[in-house]
C-alpha positions as CSV (number, residue, x, y, z in Angstrom):
1,M,42.2,-55.6,52.7
2,K,38.5,-56.2,52.3
3,D,36.2,-57.7,54.8
4,C,35.4,-60.9,52.8
5,P,35.0,-64.6,53.4
6,G,38.5,-65.2,52.0
7,Y,41.0,-64.7,49.2
8,R,41.6,-66.9,46.1
9,L,43.8,-66.6,43.0
10,S,42.4,-64.3,40.4
11,R,41.2,-66.2,37.4
12,F,43.4,-63.9,35.3
13,V,46.5,-65.4,37.0
14,I,48.4,-68.1,35.1
15,P,50.5,-70.4,37.3
16,F,53.5,-72.1,35.7
17,E,56.9,-73.6,36.6
18,H,60.4,-73.1,35.4
19,S,63.4,-75.0,36.6
20,G,61.3,-76.4,39.4
21,R,60.3,-73.0,40.7
22,P,56.6,-71.9,40.7
23,F,55.7,-68.6,39.1
24,L,52.5,-66.6,38.7
25,F,51.8,-64.3,35.8
26,N,48.9,-61.8,35.9
27,L,47.3,-61.2,32.5
28,L,45.5,-58.1,33.9
29,T,48.4,-56.3,35.5
30,K,51.2,-57.9,33.4
31,Q,53.3,-58.7,36.5
32,C,55.1,-61.9,37.1
33,F,56.1,-63.2,40.5
34,G,58.4,-66.0,41.4
35,L,57.3,-67.9,44.5
36,D,59.0,-70.0,47.2
37,R,56.1,-72.4,47.3
38,A,53.3,-73.3,44.9
39,L,49.8,-72.1,45.7
40,E,47.2,-74.9,45.3
41,A,44.5,-74.3,42.7
42,G,41.2,-73.5,44.3
43,C,42.7,-72.7,47.7
44,V,41.0,-70.0,49.7
45,F,43.0,-68.0,52.3
46,S,41.4,-66.3,55.2
47,R,41.9,-62.5,55.5
48,A,43.9,-63.2,58.7
49,A,46.2,-65.6,56.9
50,V,46.8,-63.2,54.1
51,E,47.6,-60.3,56.5
52,A,50.0,-62.5,58.5
53,D,52.0,-63.7,55.5
54,P,54.1,-61.0,53.7
55,D,54.1,-63.0,50.5
56,L,50.4,-63.5,50.4
57,K,49.8,-59.9,51.3
58,T,52.0,-58.8,48.4
59,L,50.0,-61.0,46.1
60,A,46.7,-59.5,47.4
61,E,48.0,-56.0,46.9
62,G,49.0,-56.9,43.4
63,Y,45.6,-58.4,42.4
64,F,47.0,-61.9,42.3
65,L,44.7,-62.8,45.2
66,V,41.2,-61.4,45.1
67,P,38.2,-61.7,47.4
68,A,36.6,-65.1,46.9
69,D,33.3,-63.5,45.9
70,A,34.8,-60.9,43.5
71,D,33.0,-60.3,40.2
72,E,36.2,-60.0,38.1
73,N,34.3,-59.4,34.8
74,K,32.7,-56.3,36.4
75,F,36.0,-55.1,37.7
76,Y,37.7,-55.7,34.3
77,L,35.0,-53.9,32.4
78,S,35.0,-50.9,34.8
79,L,38.8,-50.6,34.5
80,S,38.6,-51.0,30.7
81,S,35.9,-48.4,30.5
82,A,37.8,-45.9,32.5
83,L,41.0,-46.3,30.4
84,R,39.0,-46.1,27.2
85,A,37.6,-42.8,28.4
86,Y,41.1,-41.6,29.3
87,F,42.5,-42.5,25.8
88,H,39.4,-41.2,24.0
89,R,40.4,-39.2,21.0
90,S,39.0,-35.9,19.9
91,G,39.7,-36.6,16.2
92,Y,40.6,-39.4,13.8
93,T,44.2,-40.4,13.1
94,T,43.4,-43.3,10.8
95,Y,41.2,-43.3,7.7
96,T,40.6,-46.5,5.8
97,I,39.3,-45.4,2.4
98,L,37.7,-47.7,-0.2
99,P,37.8,-45.9,-3.5
100,T,35.9,-48.8,-5.1
101,F,34.2,-52.1,-4.4
102,A,35.2,-53.3,-7.9
103,C,38.0,-55.8,-8.4
104,N,39.7,-57.6,-11.3
105,A,39.6,-60.8,-9.2
106,R,36.9,-62.8,-7.5
107,C,38.7,-64.3,-4.5
108,V,36.7,-67.3,-3.2
109,Y,37.1,-66.0,0.4
110,C,36.2,-62.4,-0.3
111,Y,34.1,-60.8,2.4
112,E,32.6,-58.5,-0.1
113,E,31.2,-61.3,-2.3
114,G,27.8,-60.2,-3.5
115,S,28.5,-56.5,-3.0
116,V,27.5,-54.1,-5.9
117,P,30.8,-53.0,-7.5
118,T,30.3,-49.3,-6.6
119,N,33.0,-46.7,-7.5
120,M,33.6,-43.5,-5.5
121,T,32.6,-40.4,-7.5
122,E,34.7,-37.2,-7.8
123,E,32.0,-35.5,-5.7
124,T,32.4,-38.1,-2.9
125,A,36.1,-37.8,-3.1
126,E,35.8,-34.0,-2.6
127,R,33.5,-34.6,0.4
128,T,36.0,-37.2,1.8
129,V,38.7,-34.5,1.8
130,D,36.3,-32.1,3.6
131,F,35.4,-34.8,6.1
132,I,39.1,-35.5,6.9
133,L,39.8,-31.8,7.3
134,R,36.8,-31.5,9.7
135,T,37.4,-34.6,11.8
136,R,41.1,-35.3,11.9
137,K,43.1,-34.9,15.1
138,K,44.7,-31.5,14.8
139,D,48.5,-31.1,14.9
140,S,49.0,-34.8,14.2
141,P,49.8,-36.8,11.1
142,I,47.1,-39.1,9.8
143,L,47.3,-42.6,8.3
144,L,45.5,-43.3,5.1
145,S,44.9,-47.0,4.4
146,W,43.7,-47.7,0.8
147,F,41.5,-50.7,0.5
148,G,38.8,-52.2,-1.8
149,G,37.8,-54.0,-3.9
150,E,41.0,-53.5,-5.7
151,P,42.0,-49.9,-4.7
152,L,44.3,-49.4,-7.7
153,L,41.2,-49.5,-9.9
154,G,40.3,-46.3,-8.2
155,E,43.7,-44.7,-8.9
156,K,42.2,-41.3,-10.0
157,I,40.1,-41.1,-6.8
158,I,43.3,-41.7,-4.7
159,D,45.0,-39.0,-6.7
160,R,42.1,-36.6,-6.0
161,I,42.0,-37.2,-2.3
162,I,45.8,-36.9,-1.9
163,K,45.7,-33.7,-3.9
164,G,43.1,-32.2,-1.6
165,L,45.1,-33.1,1.5
166,R,48.3,-31.7,0.0
167,E,46.6,-28.4,-0.9
168,N,45.5,-28.1,2.7
169,E,49.0,-29.0,4.0
170,V,47.8,-32.0,5.9
171,E,50.6,-34.3,7.1
172,Y,49.8,-37.9,6.1
173,Y,51.3,-41.2,5.3
174,S,49.7,-44.2,3.6
175,T,49.5,-48.0,3.3
176,I,47.6,-50.0,0.7
177,V,46.1,-53.5,0.5
178,T,46.2,-54.8,-3.1
179,N,46.4,-58.0,-5.0
180,G,49.5,-56.5,-6.7
181,S,48.5,-57.3,-10.3
182,L,48.0,-53.7,-11.4
183,I,51.3,-52.3,-10.0
184,N,53.7,-50.8,-12.6
185,D,56.5,-48.2,-12.7
186,R,54.0,-45.3,-12.9
187,I,52.1,-46.6,-9.8
188,I,55.3,-47.1,-7.9
189,E,56.4,-43.6,-8.7
190,K,53.1,-42.3,-7.2
191,M,53.5,-44.6,-4.2
192,T,57.0,-43.3,-3.4
193,G,55.9,-39.8,-4.2
194,E,52.6,-38.0,-3.6
195,W,50.9,-41.1,-2.1
196,R,53.6,-41.5,0.6
197,I,53.1,-45.2,0.9
198,G,55.5,-46.9,3.2
199,S,54.1,-50.4,3.1
200,V,52.0,-52.6,0.7
201,Q,50.1,-55.7,1.7
202,I,49.7,-58.3,-1.0
203,S,48.1,-61.7,-0.7
204,I,49.7,-64.6,-2.6
205,D,47.6,-67.5,-1.5
206,G,49.9,-70.4,-2.2
207,L,51.6,-72.0,-5.2
208,E,50.5,-70.8,-8.7
209,E,47.9,-73.5,-9.3
210,D,46.3,-72.7,-6.0
211,Y,46.6,-69.0,-6.6
212,I,44.8,-69.2,-9.9
213,R,42.0,-71.3,-8.4
214,R,41.5,-69.0,-5.4
215,K,41.9,-65.6,-7.0
216,R,39.7,-66.3,-10.0
217,Y,41.0,-63.3,-12.1
218,Y,38.7,-62.2,-14.9
219,N,41.7,-62.2,-17.2
220,Y,44.6,-64.3,-16.1
221,E,47.8,-63.7,-18.1
222,N,50.7,-65.1,-16.0
223,T,49.4,-62.9,-13.2
224,F,51.2,-64.9,-10.5
225,G,54.6,-64.2,-12.1
226,K,53.8,-60.6,-12.7
227,V,52.8,-60.1,-9.0
228,L,56.1,-61.6,-7.9
229,E,58.0,-59.2,-10.3
230,N,55.9,-56.3,-8.9
231,I,56.9,-57.3,-5.4
232,N,60.6,-57.1,-6.4
233,A,60.0,-53.7,-8.0
234,L,58.3,-52.4,-4.8
235,T,61.1,-53.5,-2.5
236,K,63.7,-52.2,-4.9
237,S,62.1,-48.8,-4.7
238,G,62.3,-48.9,-0.8
239,I,58.7,-49.9,-0.1
240,N,58.1,-52.6,2.5
241,V,55.8,-55.5,1.5
242,N,53.7,-57.5,3.9
243,L,53.2,-60.7,1.9
244,R,50.1,-62.6,3.2
245,C,49.4,-66.2,2.3
246,N,45.8,-67.2,3.2
247,I,45.6,-70.8,4.5
248,D,43.0,-73.5,4.9
249,A,43.0,-77.3,5.1
250,E,43.6,-77.6,1.3
251,N,46.9,-75.7,1.1
252,V,48.2,-75.8,4.7
253,N,50.7,-78.6,3.8
254,D,52.1,-76.5,0.9
255,M,53.7,-73.9,3.3
256,P,57.3,-75.3,3.0
257,A,57.0,-75.3,-0.8
258,V,55.5,-71.8,-0.9
259,V,58.4,-70.5,1.2
260,A,61.0,-72.2,-1.0
261,L,59.4,-70.8,-4.2
262,L,59.2,-67.3,-2.8
263,S,62.7,-67.5,-1.6
264,E,63.9,-68.4,-5.1
265,R,61.8,-65.7,-6.9
266,L,61.9,-62.7,-4.6
267,T,64.9,-60.4,-3.8
268,N,65.4,-57.7,-1.2
269,K,64.0,-60.0,1.4
270,D,64.8,-57.7,4.2
271,K,61.9,-55.5,2.9
272,I,59.4,-58.4,2.9
273,T,57.4,-59.7,5.8
274,L,56.0,-63.1,4.9
275,Y,53.2,-64.6,7.0
276,F,50.6,-67.3,6.8
277,A,47.1,-66.5,8.0
278,A,44.1,-68.8,8.5
279,L,41.0,-67.7,6.7
280,N,38.1,-66.6,8.8
281,Q,36.2,-69.7,7.8
282,V,39.0,-71.8,9.2
283,R,39.2,-69.8,12.4
284,A,35.5,-70.4,13.1
285,G,35.8,-74.2,12.3
286,E,36.9,-77.3,14.1
287,D,40.2,-77.4,12.3
288,N,41.2,-74.0,13.8
289,Y,43.7,-75.3,16.4
290,R,45.5,-77.8,14.1
291,I,46.0,-75.3,11.3
292,N,47.1,-72.5,13.7
293,K,49.7,-74.9,15.2
294,L,51.0,-75.8,11.7
295,I,51.3,-72.1,10.9
296,E,53.3,-71.4,14.0
297,D,55.5,-74.4,13.3
298,A,56.2,-73.0,9.8
299,K,57.6,-69.6,11.1
300,P,61.2,-70.8,11.4
301,L,61.1,-71.7,7.7
302,I,60.3,-68.1,6.9
303,A,63.2,-66.7,8.9
304,E,65.6,-69.4,7.5
305,A,64.6,-68.3,4.0
306,G,65.7,-64.7,4.8
307,F,62.3,-63.1,5.0
308,K,61.1,-61.1,8.0
309,A,58.7,-63.4,10.0
310,T,55.9,-62.2,12.3
311,P,56.8,-63.2,15.9
312,R,54.7,-65.7,17.8
313,P,51.8,-63.8,19.5
314,R,52.5,-62.9,23.1
315,P,50.6,-61.1,25.8
316,G,50.7,-57.3,25.6
317,L,53.2,-55.7,28.0
318,S,50.6,-53.2,29.2
319,F,46.8,-53.2,29.7
320,R,45.1,-53.7,26.4
321,V,42.7,-50.9,26.0
322,F,41.9,-51.3,22.3
323,R,41.8,-54.5,20.2
324,C,41.4,-53.3,16.6
325,M,40.3,-50.5,14.3
326,A,36.6,-51.0,15.2
327,D,37.3,-51.0,18.9
328,R,39.0,-47.6,18.6
329,V,36.1,-46.0,16.8
330,T,36.9,-42.5,17.9
331,G,40.3,-42.7,16.4
332,S,39.7,-44.8,13.3
333,V,37.0,-44.8,10.6
334,V,36.3,-46.7,7.4
335,I,34.9,-44.6,4.4
336,G,33.1,-46.6,1.8
337,P,32.7,-45.7,-1.9
338,R,29.4,-44.0,-1.3
339,G,30.8,-42.0,1.6
340,E,29.3,-44.3,4.3
341,L,31.1,-44.6,7.7
342,S,31.7,-47.9,9.3
343,P,33.9,-49.2,12.1
344,C,35.8,-51.9,10.3
345,L,36.5,-53.7,7.0
346,E,34.2,-56.6,8.1
347,S,31.3,-54.1,8.2
348,N,28.0,-54.4,6.4
349,S,24.7,-52.4,6.2
350,F,24.0,-53.2,9.9
351,T,27.2,-51.5,11.0
352,V,27.1,-48.3,9.0
353,Y,26.7,-45.5,11.5
354,G,26.8,-42.4,9.4
355,N,28.2,-40.7,6.3
356,I,30.9,-38.1,5.4
357,K,28.3,-35.4,5.0
358,D,26.3,-35.7,8.2
359,G,28.8,-37.6,10.5
360,V,27.3,-40.0,13.0
361,T,23.6,-40.5,12.2
362,E,23.0,-43.9,13.8
363,R,24.1,-43.2,17.4
364,E,22.9,-46.6,18.7
365,I,25.1,-48.4,16.2
366,F,28.1,-46.2,16.9
367,E,27.8,-46.7,20.7
368,K,28.0,-50.4,20.3
369,Y,31.6,-49.9,19.2
370,E,32.4,-46.9,21.5
371,K,31.4,-48.5,24.8
372,T,33.2,-51.3,26.7
373,G,31.5,-54.8,26.9
374,P,29.4,-56.6,27.4
375,V,31.6,-59.7,27.9
376,R,30.4,-62.4,25.5
377,E,29.0,-65.6,27.1
378,K,31.8,-67.8,25.8
379,C,34.3,-65.4,27.4
380,A,32.7,-65.1,30.8
381,D,35.0,-67.5,32.6
382,C,38.1,-67.2,30.3
383,P,41.4,-66.3,32.0
384,Y,42.7,-64.8,28.8
385,L,40.1,-62.0,28.6
386,P,42.4,-59.1,29.5
387,D,44.8,-60.2,26.7
388,C,41.9,-60.5,24.3
389,T,39.2,-57.8,24.3
390,A,36.2,-56.4,26.1
391,F,34.9,-55.6,22.6
392,A,31.9,-58.0,22.0
393,N,30.9,-57.0,18.5
394,C,33.6,-58.6,16.4
395,P,32.2,-60.9,13.7
396,V,35.5,-62.8,13.4
397,L,35.4,-65.9,15.6
398,D,38.1,-68.4,16.7
399,R,36.7,-71.8,17.6
400,H,39.7,-72.8,19.7
401,C,40.9,-69.4,20.9
402,R,41.6,-70.5,24.5
403,Q,43.8,-73.4,23.4
404,I,45.7,-71.1,21.0
405,R,46.2,-68.4,23.5
406,R,47.3,-70.9,26.2
407,D,50.0,-72.3,23.9
408,N,51.2,-68.8,23.0
409,I,51.2,-67.5,26.5
410,M,53.0,-70.5,27.9
411,H,55.7,-70.2,25.2
412,F,56.1,-66.5,26.2
413,L,56.2,-67.2,30.0
414,L,58.9,-69.9,29.8
415,D,61.0,-67.5,27.7
416,L,60.3,-64.7,30.2
417,A,61.5,-67.0,33.1
418,E,64.6,-68.0,31.1
419,R,65.5,-64.3,30.6
420,A,65.1,-63.7,34.3
421,D,67.4,-66.7,35.1
422,K,70.0,-65.2,32.7
423,A,69.4,-61.6,34.0
424,E,68.8,-60.5,30.4
425,A,67.3,-57.2,29.4
426,P,63.5,-57.0,30.0
427,L,61.2,-57.5,27.0
428,E,60.1,-53.9,27.1
429,S,63.5,-52.8,25.8
430,E,63.2,-54.8,22.6
431,Q,61.3,-52.1,20.8
432,N,61.3,-48.3,21.3
433,E,58.1,-46.3,21.5
434,E,58.2,-45.2,17.9
435,E,58.6,-48.7,16.6
436,R,55.7,-49.9,18.8
437,G,53.5,-47.1,17.5
438,V,54.2,-48.0,13.8
439,E,53.6,-51.7,14.5
440,E,50.3,-51.0,16.3
441,K,49.0,-49.0,13.3
442,L,50.0,-51.7,10.8
443,N,48.4,-54.4,13.0
444,E,45.2,-52.4,13.1
445,I,45.0,-52.4,9.3
446,I,46.0,-56.0,9.0
447,E,43.4,-57.1,11.6
């Protein structure tokens, strides 16, 4: 116990009720306690009162009650920094490679709009192989994520990098993010063969009319129908497809029709994960909360149609050390067509911290992603900070992130309490460690 003016509830503690019983859930420690009595918000307990009451003392020992003058952001950052140092990697395990910035479409929401359509050269591909051999985590398989532009326009570059890794007996597996229009039998043979691709992400962006307007292909020849046929061919070959439908105010009401159409046209649904995602412009705007709620409400339609559906977001079941690929900068790297090194796919010239020949050349930029914090001003008093991130450099903003997290967490907590009532198996047993590891890698790429 500390010699302090008194103890209060940690701001990371979420009070809730279930069947008339009060509970406390700690977003920092991931513990949940059922109480015999509710604790009033804002109540401060003296040290003597805490020591005299076994329940209050247990709450203080579990960081549910903290000294009234505690700087919880400072504590959180120190804890996060210590754990990041503990999990610091000595080599990369994930390489996101952009063989080209070129694309056969001009998506209206593309973050690369205005970029020069640069193609990776054979020389840069050779240097990329050398860089991977130099920097990979030894005695561990690596994940190659092919991105673009449209990465299949760089097919020969993918072949060259894969060949180099195979010649050096590097264990690897791959994913690819593509618009799906250039897939054919020859490409699928490579995917299931040398490329070792286990999953493909394809964006469909709504009904055909909307798809045409948003994708803006240079040459459109029933591309929508061809992409659907290609998805069927991928799943028939055993490849999993993550089918993403980008949503904004103009097409959010089309979600039921999109699900119905895809259900009719696509087969092997057990190989397809269908999900709707708000565009970054939406996430940063006033309509963020409304559209996010509509997306969550549409998820049962996906499951009813026979597709795999992404579950409602819930708090992590352990302390969240890393948030995304950029936040895990010592384990993940993006390699651009010119061989430039960046922390994430939303990067630009201000976030390039090196190149495949010289490694890290801009130490100041690199350390922005390597170090914990600072806590952003908008997050300084947020109770959901431990379930979000101490990483302050992400360019993706959610205007109503607190309301969205509140809804998701309350949904999770009520389900948790219901399980406790029924003495069901704990949530930790729902996935084994291997499944969680694969899911984490895929989520890094998607995010």
